[in-house]
N, C-alpha and C positions, 0 to 999 in steps of 0.2 A: 133824869129823863122820865122815870115812871110818874113823877108828879105832873110833868107836862102832858104826858100821854093820857092821863086821867081827865084832863081838862078839855080834851078834843071834841067831846060830844056830850049830849044829854039824852039818855043816861050815859054815864061814863063807860068807856070800854073796859073789859075785864083785863087788867094789867097784871101779868105774872112775871116775876124775875126768875127765869128758868136757868139762865147761864150766869155763872160766876167765875171769878178768877181764883186760881189756887194760890197765887201770890201777886203782889202789886208790881207794877212796872212804870217806868217814866212815861209821861205823856208823849205821844208820837210827835206832836208839833213842837215840843221843847227839846227834841233830841236830833242830832245829826245822824244817829244810827237808828233808823226806823225799824220796827219789828216786821218780819215777814208773816205771811199767812201761817206758815208752819210754826213759827215762834208763838203766835197767838193760840193756835190749836193746842199747843203743849200746855198752856196755862188756863185755857177755858175748860170748865167742867159743867156738866148738867146737874142741877139740883134735882135729884131723883124724886124726892118727896113732892116738890112743886110740880114737876113734870107729870107725875101720876095723879095729881089732885083733881083733874077734870079733863074730859076729852077736848081736843083742839080741832077747830075747823079751818083755821088760818092762823098765821103768825106774822106779826109786824115787828121788825127790828128797828128800834129807835136809836139814833146816834146824833151827837150834837154837831159834828163837822164831817163832811165827806171830802177827803183829800185824795188819797189813792184808792180808797175803798177796801183797804186791807182788813180793818176790824169787821166791817160788814161781811166780807167774804168768809173770813174765818168763822164768824158766828153762824152764818148761813150754812156752811159745811157741817158744823157741829150739830145744829138743830135738824138739818135734813137727815143726818144719820140717826137721830133719835126719833124723828117723826116722818118716816118716809111717806110720800104722797100728800103731805099737808102743804098747801101753798104758803110760800114765804116771800115777803116783800119788805122793802126798806122805806123808812120815813126819816128824812134828814132835816134836822132842826138847826137853822143858823141863829147864832146869837152874837151879840156884840155889847161890850161894856162901854157906856158912854161916859166920858169924864164929866164930873160935876160942873165944871166950867162951861161945858158945851150943852148941858142938859136943857137949859132954858131956851137956847137958840133952836135946839132940836125940837122941843115942844112947839115952838112957834111954827117951824116948818111943817110939822105933822098937822097942826090946826089949819094951816093954809091949804094943805092938800085935801084934808078929810073933813074939815069943820070941827066944831066943838062937840066931841062925842060924849062928854061927861053928862050932858043933860038929856041924852036920848035913852 
């Protein structure tokens, strides 16, 4: 996600990975037993060195999928506790893997909607 966030504007935004997991867990969309906010709060940690590296005026949380908002909510709670009074908002990036057999047809549909953007 940090690579995508850095591409959002010119100059790129200052992207810091402040929250980390203290151990891995199964992807929520791949499990019937989805983690709760409390489960996630137990494994999220603030990287104190990164958090103290510069003053923050706002925080954007980037996530690749918004289903129930559990990951966003847990991260928002963790960050709000560390940075009281700093505005926190979410950016949710949707992505989809297009099978290679469909890629050519997909490209045709995009060109039909938006024109040939390669030459612009």
